[in-house]
BALOBA-1460 file (C-alpha; in Angstrom, 3 decimals):
// residues 285
<rec num="1" residu="m" x="9.002" y="2.431" z="8.495"/>
<rec num="2" residu="i" x="7.689" y="-0.969" z="7.211"/>
<rec num="3" residu="i" x="8.231" y="0.225" z="3.528"/>
<rec num="4" residu="d" x="11.880" y="0.702" z="4.192"/>
<rec num="5" residu="k" x="12.271" y="-2.848" z="5.499"/>
<rec num="6" residu="l" x="10.406" y="-4.269" z="2.509"/>
<rec num="7" residu="y" x="12.458" y="-2.187" z="0.119"/>
<rec num="8" residu="q" x="15.631" y="-3.557" z="1.717"/>
<rec num="9" residu="e" x="14.428" y="-7.133" z="1.662"/>
<rec num="10" residu="a" x="13.639" y="-6.803" z="-1.983"/>
<rec num="11" residu="i" x="17.112" y="-5.500" z="-2.712"/>
<rec num="12" residu="d" x="19.145" y="-7.780" z="-0.351"/>
<rec num="13" residu="i" x="17.235" y="-11.060" z="-0.853"/>
<rec num="14" residu="s" x="15.018" y="-10.844" z="-3.973"/>
<rec num="15" residu="p" x="11.842" y="-8.943" z="-5.098"/>
<rec num="16" residu="i" x="9.621" y="-12.027" z="-4.751"/>
<rec num="17" residu="c" x="6.548" y="-12.002" z="-2.783"/>
<rec num="18" residu="l" x="5.271" y="-15.485" z="-2.300"/>
<rec num="19" residu="g" x="1.549" y="-15.955" z="-2.114"/>
<rec num="20" residu="l" x="0.052" y="-18.415" z="0.371"/>
<rec num="21" residu="d" x="-3.329" y="-18.662" z="-1.442"/>
<rec num="22" residu="t" x="-3.646" y="-22.155" z="-0.067"/>
<rec num="23" residu="q" x="-6.441" y="-24.653" z="-0.611"/>
<rec num="24" residu="e" x="-6.676" y="-28.338" z="0.041"/>
<rec num="25" residu="s" x="-6.134" y="-29.398" z="-3.514"/>
<rec num="26" residu="y" x="-2.730" y="-27.844" z="-3.449"/>
<rec num="27" residu="l" x="-1.489" y="-30.060" z="-0.630"/>
<rec num="28" residu="p" x="0.774" y="-33.115" z="-1.404"/>
<rec num="29" residu="d" x="-1.189" y="-36.328" z="-1.696"/>
<rec num="30" residu="f" x="0.331" y="-37.751" z="1.528"/>
<rec num="31" residu="m" x="-0.895" y="-34.604" z="3.486"/>
<rec num="32" residu="q" x="-4.361" y="-34.674" z="2.064"/>
<rec num="33" residu="n" x="-4.691" y="-38.265" z="3.288"/>
<rec num="34" residu="q" x="-3.632" y="-37.594" z="6.842"/>
<rec num="35" residu="d" x="-6.259" y="-37.841" z="9.616"/>
<rec num="36" residu="r" x="-6.091" y="-34.186" z="10.727"/>
<rec num="37" residu="s" x="-8.259" y="-31.172" z="10.479"/>
<rec num="38" residu="i" x="-8.032" y="-29.207" z="7.202"/>
<rec num="39" residu="g" x="-6.840" y="-26.155" z="9.175"/>
<rec num="40" residu="d" x="-3.870" y="-28.110" z="10.703"/>
<rec num="41" residu="k" x="-2.953" y="-29.530" z="7.256"/>
<rec num="42" residu="i" x="-3.052" y="-26.123" z="5.653"/>
<rec num="43" residu="l" x="-1.008" y="-24.643" z="8.492"/>
<rec num="44" residu="q" x="1.707" y="-27.333" z="8.138"/>
<rec num="45" residu="f" x="1.848" y="-26.845" z="4.375"/>
<rec num="46" residu="n" x="2.355" y="-23.036" z="4.914"/>
<rec num="47" residu="k" x="4.979" y="-23.498" z="7.606"/>
<rec num="48" residu="d" x="6.890" y="-25.987" z="5.344"/>
<rec num="49" residu="i" x="6.895" y="-23.535" z="2.559"/>
<rec num="50" residu="i" x="7.979" y="-20.653" z="4.852"/>
<rec num="51" residu="d" x="10.747" y="-22.735" z="6.270"/>
<rec num="52" residu="h" x="12.094" y="-23.526" z="2.944"/>
<rec num="53" residu="t" x="11.857" y="-20.122" z="1.157"/>
<rec num="54" residu="a" x="12.421" y="-17.460" z="3.821"/>
<rec num="55" residu="d" x="15.939" y="-16.968" z="2.651"/>
<rec num="56" residu="i" x="14.996" y="-16.321" z="-0.881"/>
<rec num="57" residu="v" x="11.847" y="-14.159" z="-0.737"/>
<rec num="58" residu="a" x="11.158" y="-10.656" z="0.408"/>
<rec num="59" residu="c" x="7.713" y="-11.307" z="1.915"/>
<rec num="60" residu="y" x="4.660" y="-13.462" z="2.000"/>
<rec num="61" residu="k" x="1.032" y="-12.517" z="0.963"/>
<rec num="62" residu="v" x="-1.750" y="-14.406" z="2.606"/>
<rec num="63" residu="q" x="-5.114" y="-14.115" z="0.739"/>
<rec num="64" residu="i" x="-7.703" y="-14.319" z="3.390"/>
<rec num="65" residu="a" x="-10.545" y="-15.564" z="1.091"/>
<rec num="66" residu="y" x="-8.971" y="-19.070" z="0.819"/>
<rec num="67" residu="y" x="-9.097" y="-19.313" z="4.733"/>
<rec num="68" residu="e" x="-12.562" y="-17.687" z="5.131"/>
<rec num="69" residu="a" x="-13.976" y="-20.284" z="2.749"/>
<rec num="70" residu="l" x="-13.000" y="-22.955" z="5.435"/>
<rec num="71" residu="g" x="-14.834" y="-21.250" z="8.288"/>
<rec num="72" residu="i" x="-13.320" y="-21.196" z="11.799"/>
<rec num="73" residu="e" x="-10.709" y="-23.866" z="10.917"/>
<rec num="74" residu="g" x="-9.429" y="-21.776" z="8.077"/>
<rec num="75" residu="l" x="-9.356" y="-18.560" z="9.964"/>
<rec num="76" residu="k" x="-7.387" y="-20.215" z="12.701"/>
<rec num="77" residu="a" x="-4.813" y="-21.321" z="10.031"/>
<rec num="78" residu="y" x="-4.825" y="-17.852" z="8.567"/>
<rec num="79" residu="s" x="-3.990" y="-16.365" z="12.050"/>
<rec num="80" residu="k" x="-1.394" y="-18.918" z="12.827"/>
<rec num="81" residu="t" x="0.305" y="-18.478" z="9.436"/>
<rec num="82" residu="l" x="0.652" y="-14.781" z="10.101"/>
<rec num="83" residu="e" x="2.051" y="-15.454" z="13.521"/>
<rec num="84" residu="y" x="4.575" y="-17.932" z="11.989"/>
<rec num="85" residu="i" x="5.708" y="-15.361" z="9.521"/>
<rec num="86" residu="r" x="6.185" y="-12.829" z="12.215"/>
<rec num="87" residu="g" x="8.194" y="-15.374" z="14.186"/>
<rec num="88" residu="k" x="10.516" y="-15.787" z="11.243"/>
<rec num="89" residu="k" x="10.949" y="-11.968" z="11.274"/>
<rec num="90" residu="k" x="9.590" y="-11.921" z="7.641"/>
<rec num="91" residu="i" x="7.027" y="-9.296" z="6.301"/>
<rec num="92" residu="s" x="3.407" y="-10.405" z="5.941"/>
<rec num="93" residu="i" x="0.807" y="-8.963" z="3.614"/>
<rec num="94" residu="g" x="-2.745" y="-9.644" z="4.521"/>
<rec num="95" residu="d" x="-4.525" y="-9.758" z="1.220"/>
<rec num="96" residu="i" x="-7.913" y="-8.669" z="2.471"/>
<rec num="97" residu="k" x="-9.045" y="-6.064" z="-0.109"/>
<rec num="98" residu="r" x="-11.338" y="-4.273" z="2.335"/>
<rec num="99" residu="g" x="-12.976" y="-0.962" z="1.736"/>
<rec num="100" residu="d" x="-15.868" y="0.652" z="3.454"/>
<rec num="101" residu="i" x="-17.044" y="3.823" z="5.141"/>
<rec num="102" residu="s" x="-14.996" y="5.286" z="7.962"/>
<rec num="103" residu="a" x="-16.529" y="3.746" z="10.916"/>
<rec num="104" residu="t" x="-16.498" y="0.306" z="9.420"/>
<rec num="105" residu="g" x="-12.840" y="0.999" z="8.127"/>
<rec num="106" residu="q" x="-11.807" y="1.638" z="11.747"/>
<rec num="107" residu="m" x="-12.790" y="-1.994" z="12.624"/>
<rec num="108" residu="y" x="-11.087" y="-3.353" z="9.525"/>
<rec num="109" residu="a" x="-7.964" y="-1.581" z="10.560"/>
<rec num="110" residu="k" x="-8.190" y="-2.746" z="14.089"/>
<rec num="111" residu="g" x="-9.034" y="-6.278" z="13.032"/>
<rec num="112" residu="h" x="-6.054" y="-6.571" z="10.642"/>
<rec num="113" residu="f" x="-3.420" y="-4.427" z="12.264"/>
<rec num="114" residu="e" x="-3.960" y="-5.825" z="15.831"/>
<rec num="115" residu="g" x="-4.947" y="-9.094" z="17.454"/>
<rec num="116" residu="d" x="-5.384" y="-12.596" z="15.842"/>
<rec num="117" residu="f" x="-5.161" y="-11.419" z="12.223"/>
<rec num="118" residu="e" x="-2.283" y="-8.924" z="12.532"/>
<rec num="119" residu="a" x="-0.340" y="-8.337" z="9.361"/>
<rec num="120" residu="d" x="2.390" y="-5.889" z="8.514"/>
<rec num="121" residu="i" x="0.698" y="-4.612" z="5.475"/>
<rec num="122" residu="v" x="-2.818" y="-5.048" z="4.063"/>
<rec num="123" residu="t" x="-4.461" y="-4.596" z="0.671"/>
<rec num="124" residu="i" x="-7.519" y="-2.224" z="0.473"/>
<rec num="125" residu="n" x="-9.989" y="-1.127" z="-2.190"/>
<rec num="126" residu="a" x="-10.388" y="2.675" z="-2.144"/>
<rec num="127" residu="y" x="-13.303" y="2.942" z="-4.437"/>
<rec num="128" residu="m" x="-15.173" y="4.770" z="-1.671"/>
<rec num="129" residu="g" x="-12.567" y="7.393" z="-1.507"/>
<rec num="130" residu="e" x="-10.365" y="8.555" z="1.334"/>
<rec num="131" residu="d" x="-12.893" y="7.470" z="3.968"/>
<rec num="132" residu="a" x="-11.826" y="3.917" z="3.081"/>
<rec num="133" residu="v" x="-8.167" y="4.770" z="3.640"/>
<rec num="134" residu="s" x="-7.976" y="7.211" z="6.493"/>
<rec num="135" residu="p" x="-8.855" y="4.762" z="9.292"/>
<rec num="136" residu="f" x="-5.564" y="3.013" z="8.614"/>
<rec num="137" residu="y" x="-3.460" y="6.170" z="8.935"/>
<rec num="138" residu="p" x="-2.938" y="5.939" z="12.657"/>
<rec num="139" residu="y" x="-1.455" y="2.459" z="12.298"/>
<rec num="140" residu="i" x="0.844" y="3.585" z="9.569"/>
<rec num="141" residu="k" x="2.070" y="6.450" z="11.662"/>
<rec num="142" residu="d" x="2.209" y="4.855" z="15.054"/>
<rec num="143" residu="k" x="2.361" y="1.078" z="14.513"/>
<rec num="144" residu="n" x="4.710" y="0.799" z="11.525"/>
<rec num="145" residu="k" x="2.091" y="-0.698" z="9.235"/>
<rec num="146" residu="g" x="1.489" y="-0.294" z="5.447"/>
<rec num="147" residu="l" x="-1.054" y="-0.443" z="2.712"/>
<rec num="148" residu="f" x="-1.310" y="-1.574" z="-0.818"/>
<rec num="149" residu="i" x="-4.298" y="0.150" z="-2.544"/>
<rec num="150" residu="l" x="-5.791" y="-1.559" z="-5.656"/>
<rec num="151" residu="l" x="-4.879" y="0.586" z="-8.722"/>
<rec num="152" residu="k" x="-4.394" y="-1.263" z="-11.979"/>
<rec num="153" residu="t" x="-5.361" y="-4.859" z="-11.395"/>
<rec num="154" residu="s" x="-4.530" y="-7.880" z="-13.596"/>
<rec num="155" residu="n" x="-8.075" y="-9.428" z="-14.055"/>
<rec num="156" residu="p" x="-9.408" y="-9.320" z="-17.582"/>
<rec num="157" residu="s" x="-12.566" y="-7.204" z="-16.824"/>
<rec num="158" residu="a" x="-10.627" y="-4.513" z="-14.915"/>
<rec num="159" residu="k" x="-10.824" y="-2.313" z="-18.008"/>
<rec num="160" residu="e" x="-14.631" y="-2.019" z="-17.553"/>
<rec num="161" residu="t" x="-13.959" y="0.384" z="-14.638"/>
<rec num="162" residu="q" x="-10.264" y="1.212" z="-14.480"/>
<rec num="163" residu="d" x="-9.891" y="2.391" z="-18.038"/>
<rec num="164" residu="i" x="-12.966" y="4.534" z="-18.372"/>
<rec num="165" residu="s" x="-12.539" y="8.400" z="-18.819"/>
<rec num="166" residu="c" x="-12.637" y="10.429" z="-15.639"/>
<rec num="167" residu="e" x="-11.997" y="14.242" z="-15.970"/>
<rec num="168" residu="g" x="-10.385" y="13.581" z="-19.266"/>
<rec num="169" residu="v" x="-7.988" y="10.689" z="-18.308"/>
<rec num="170" residu="e" x="-8.398" y="7.099" z="-17.554"/>
<rec num="171" residu="y" x="-9.730" y="6.383" z="-14.092"/>
<rec num="172" residu="y" x="-6.709" y="4.470" z="-13.002"/>
<rec num="173" residu="k" x="-4.563" y="7.537" z="-13.677"/>
<rec num="174" residu="y" x="-6.909" y="9.616" z="-11.513"/>
<rec num="175" residu="m" x="-6.659" y="7.038" z="-8.700"/>
<rec num="176" residu="a" x="-2.941" y="7.001" z="-9.110"/>
<rec num="177" residu="k" x="-2.774" y="10.654" z="-8.183"/>
<rec num="178" residu="l" x="-5.011" y="10.153" z="-5.223"/>
<rec num="179" residu="i" x="-2.845" y="7.287" z="-3.852"/>
<rec num="180" residu="e" x="0.188" y="9.550" z="-4.265"/>
<rec num="181" residu="k" x="-1.518" y="12.343" z="-2.340"/>
<rec num="182" residu="w" x="-2.652" y="9.924" z="0.438"/>
<rec num="183" residu="g" x="0.881" y="8.653" z="0.725"/>
<rec num="184" residu="e" x="2.691" y="11.932" z="1.023"/>
<rec num="185" residu="d" x="2.836" y="11.915" z="4.868"/>
<rec num="186" residu="y" x="4.338" y="8.427" z="5.055"/>
<rec num="187" residu="i" x="7.465" y="8.521" z="2.954"/>
<rec num="188" residu="g" x="10.378" y="6.610" z="4.412"/>
<rec num="189" residu="k" x="14.211" y="7.017" z="4.122"/>
<rec num="190" residu="n" x="14.228" y="5.262" z="0.708"/>
<rec num="191" residu="d" x="11.770" y="7.821" z="-0.727"/>
<rec num="192" residu="f" x="8.854" y="5.311" z="-0.925"/>
<rec num="193" residu="s" x="5.582" y="5.636" z="0.936"/>
<rec num="194" residu="s" x="4.099" y="3.034" z="3.267"/>
<rec num="195" residu="i" x="0.855" y="3.561" z="1.254"/>
<rec num="196" residu="g" x="1.651" y="1.659" z="-1.977"/>
<rec num="197" residu="a" x="-0.353" y="0.357" z="-4.883"/>
<rec num="198" residu="v" x="-1.361" y="-2.870" z="-6.525"/>
<rec num="199" residu="v" x="-0.594" y="-2.860" z="-10.267"/>
<rec num="200" residu="g" x="-0.646" y="-5.956" z="-12.455"/>
<rec num="201" residu="l" x="2.170" y="-7.028" z="-14.696"/>
<rec num="202" residu="t" x="-0.251" y="-7.892" z="-17.355"/>
<rec num="203" residu="y" x="-0.223" y="-4.257" z="-18.452"/>
<rec num="204" residu="p" x="3.491" y="-3.583" z="-18.751"/>
<rec num="205" residu="k" x="3.086" y="-0.257" z="-20.855"/>
<rec num="206" residu="e" x="0.555" y="1.112" z="-18.399"/>
<rec num="207" residu="f" x="2.680" y="0.006" z="-15.486"/>
<rec num="208" residu="q" x="5.633" y="2.139" z="-16.885"/>
<rec num="209" residu="i" x="3.153" y="5.054" z="-17.242"/>
<rec num="210" residu="i" x="2.180" y="4.620" z="-13.519"/>
<rec num="211" residu="q" x="5.748" y="4.229" z="-12.451"/>
<rec num="212" residu="d" x="6.611" y="7.655" z="-14.039"/>
<rec num="213" residu="m" x="3.585" y="9.274" z="-12.509"/>
<rec num="214" residu="l" x="4.321" y="7.988" z="-8.930"/>
<rec num="215" residu="p" x="7.964" y="8.096" z="-8.073"/>
<rec num="216" residu="n" x="7.410" y="7.724" z="-4.379"/>
<rec num="217" residu="t" x="5.069" y="4.727" z="-4.626"/>
<rec num="218" residu="f" x="6.020" y="1.204" z="-3.932"/>
<rec num="219" residu="f" x="4.110" y="-1.522" z="-5.795"/>
<rec num="220" residu="l" x="2.842" y="-4.972" z="-5.120"/>
<rec num="221" residu="v" x="2.740" y="-6.646" z="-8.568"/>
<rec num="222" residu="p" x="0.549" y="-9.683" z="-9.462"/>
<rec num="223" residu="g" x="0.400" y="-11.208" z="-12.887"/>
<rec num="224" residu="y" x="3.885" y="-12.841" z="-13.185"/>
<rec num="225" residu="g" x="3.993" y="-16.166" z="-14.974"/>
<rec num="226" residu="a" x="0.562" y="-17.783" z="-15.557"/>
<rec num="227" residu="q" x="-1.159" y="-14.482" z="-16.177"/>
<rec num="228" residu="g" x="1.380" y="-13.384" z="-18.782"/>
<rec num="229" residu="g" x="3.723" y="-11.176" z="-16.973"/>
<rec num="230" residu="t" x="7.487" y="-11.949" z="-17.682"/>
<rec num="231" residu="g" x="10.774" y="-11.307" z="-15.992"/>
<rec num="232" residu="e" x="11.705" y="-9.088" z="-18.933"/>
<rec num="233" residu="d" x="8.667" y="-6.972" z="-18.381"/>
<rec num="234" residu="m" x="9.589" y="-6.645" z="-14.669"/>
<rec num="235" residu="g" x="13.333" y="-5.949" z="-15.452"/>
<rec num="236" residu="k" x="12.289" y="-2.797" z="-17.375"/>
<rec num="237" residu="i" x="10.434" y="-1.522" z="-14.436"/>
<rec num="238" residu="l" x="12.998" y="-2.359" z="-11.704"/>
<rec num="239" residu="n" x="15.908" y="-1.093" z="-13.818"/>
<rec num="240" residu="k" x="14.181" y="2.338" z="-13.585"/>
<rec num="241" residu="s" x="13.864" y="2.024" z="-9.855"/>
<rec num="242" residu="r" x="13.648" y="-0.806" z="-7.435"/>
<rec num="243" residu="c" x="9.988" y="0.015" z="-6.697"/>
<rec num="244" residu="a" x="8.217" y="-3.261" z="-6.334"/>
<rec num="245" residu="v" x="7.734" y="-6.811" z="-5.023"/>
<rec num="246" residu="i" x="6.356" y="-9.322" z="-7.514"/>
<rec num="247" residu="n" x="3.856" y="-11.809" z="-6.351"/>
<rec num="248" residu="s" x="3.556" y="-15.413" z="-7.374"/>
<rec num="249" residu="s" x="1.129" y="-17.734" z="-5.631"/>
<rec num="250" residu="r" x="-0.221" y="-20.793" z="-7.469"/>
<rec num="251" residu="g" x="2.860" y="-20.836" z="-9.736"/>
<rec num="252" residu="l" x="5.090" y="-21.452" z="-6.776"/>
<rec num="253" residu="i" x="2.915" y="-23.285" z="-4.236"/>
<rec num="254" residu="t" x="1.776" y="-25.962" z="-6.589"/>
<rec num="255" residu="a" x="5.210" y="-26.716" z="-8.172"/>
<rec num="256" residu="h" x="5.189" y="-30.110" z="-6.502"/>
<rec num="257" residu="k" x="1.951" y="-31.346" z="-7.889"/>
<rec num="258" residu="g" x="2.302" y="-34.375" z="-10.156"/>
<rec num="259" residu="v" x="6.141" y="-34.274" z="-9.571"/>
<rec num="260" residu="n" x="6.687" y="-34.960" z="-5.803"/>
<rec num="261" residu="e" x="3.765" y="-35.774" z="-3.599"/>
<rec num="262" residu="g" x="5.895" y="-37.160" z="-0.772"/>
<rec num="263" residu="n" x="7.464" y="-35.903" z="2.411"/>
<rec num="264" residu="y" x="9.963" y="-33.631" z="0.585"/>
<rec num="265" residu="y" x="7.569" y="-31.936" z="-1.676"/>
<rec num="266" residu="y" x="8.701" y="-28.531" z="-0.517"/>
<rec num="267" residu="d" x="12.008" y="-29.056" z="-2.527"/>
<rec num="268" residu="e" x="10.029" y="-28.577" z="-5.698"/>
<rec num="269" residu="i" x="8.415" y="-25.303" z="-4.291"/>
<rec num="270" residu="r" x="11.939" y="-24.000" z="-3.186"/>
<rec num="271" residu="d" x="13.293" y="-24.787" z="-6.720"/>
<rec num="272" residu="a" x="10.521" y="-23.053" z="-8.507"/>
<rec num="273" residu="t" x="11.037" y="-19.989" z="-6.288"/>
<rec num="274" residu="k" x="14.729" y="-20.144" z="-7.020"/>
<rec num="275" residu="r" x="13.942" y="-20.166" z="-10.765"/>
<rec num="276" residu="m" x="11.715" y="-17.187" z="-10.561"/>
<rec num="277" residu="k" x="14.490" y="-15.287" z="-8.477"/>
<rec num="278" residu="e" x="17.022" y="-16.248" z="-11.313"/>
<rec num="279" residu="d" x="14.672" y="-15.119" z="-14.039"/>
<rec num="280" residu="l" x="14.024" y="-11.756" z="-12.373"/>
<rec num="281" residu="a" x="17.769" y="-11.372" z="-11.670"/>
<rec num="282" residu="h" x="18.569" y="-12.106" z="-15.326"/>
<rec num="283" residu="w" x="16.880" y="-8.963" z="-16.450"/>
<rec num="284" residu="l" x="18.281" y="-6.642" z="-13.776"/>
<rec num="285" residu="k" x="21.246" y="-4.503" z="-14.796"/>
C-alpha cells in the first residue's frame, strides 16, 4: 500500500515532505530573466530541486493553486512536475484540498488519480462528510492511492470552526474519529491507514491528543519553521510513533534568495533541506 511505502521512506531517508508551492518570485534571478515561458521556468526550477533533494526527502507535495493561478501554462508545469516525481520513483502528494458531493467527487478522484494530474496521494476537505471521501475509496483499494484529510490545520482562524463544541467535544476530535472510521479498511502492514490526516505542528499539545486518539493514522504535518513548529515539537510526536511526514515549502525552496541567484542556486536549497533533516534527527531517540 502507498502508506507502507511512505512510512518506509520516512524511516529510511527522512520524514521530510518538500513542498513545491512554486511561484515566479521564488525563481533565481537568472531564471526569471530567461526568455522562456513561465511554465517552462517553473518546471525547470522544480526539476532542479527534485534532482538535488530526492535522496534526503520522503516525498514531494505539489500545491495546485500556485499552478492554477498561471492558467494552462501553470497546469502543464503541475502535470509535468508530477510526472517527473513519478519518474524518479518518489512519492507525490497532490495538494488539491477538494471536497464535494459524491458525483463531483468521482470526477475529482478520476482527475487526480488518473491521467495528466495523477498523484500518489491527494489532500481533501471532508466537511461534506463521507460523500466527499467515498469516491476515492476504489482508487485506494485497487490503484494503490492514498488520502490526507484536513483535520487540525495550522492557519490562525482554524479555531473558528475546528475548536467549536460538537456533541460535547471539539469538532476536530469528532472529525478525528470519523477519519479513523473511514480508514479502517485500508490499513497496511505497518499498521497505518492509507487514509491519513493533515494536522499542523503549530498546535503540538493538540497534536499529541490526536496522535493518542488515532494510533492507525499517518499524518501530513505543515507548520514547521516559519509557522512556529519546531524539531523538538516533532521529536515528541515521532518518538511515540513514526507516524508522520513534515512539510516545509517556502522555507526550503526560497533558501537561495538573496544568497545565491546563479546557476548553482539549488545547492542552497539542498543545504537547507539537510539542516531540516539534521534538526529533526537531533530530537529523535
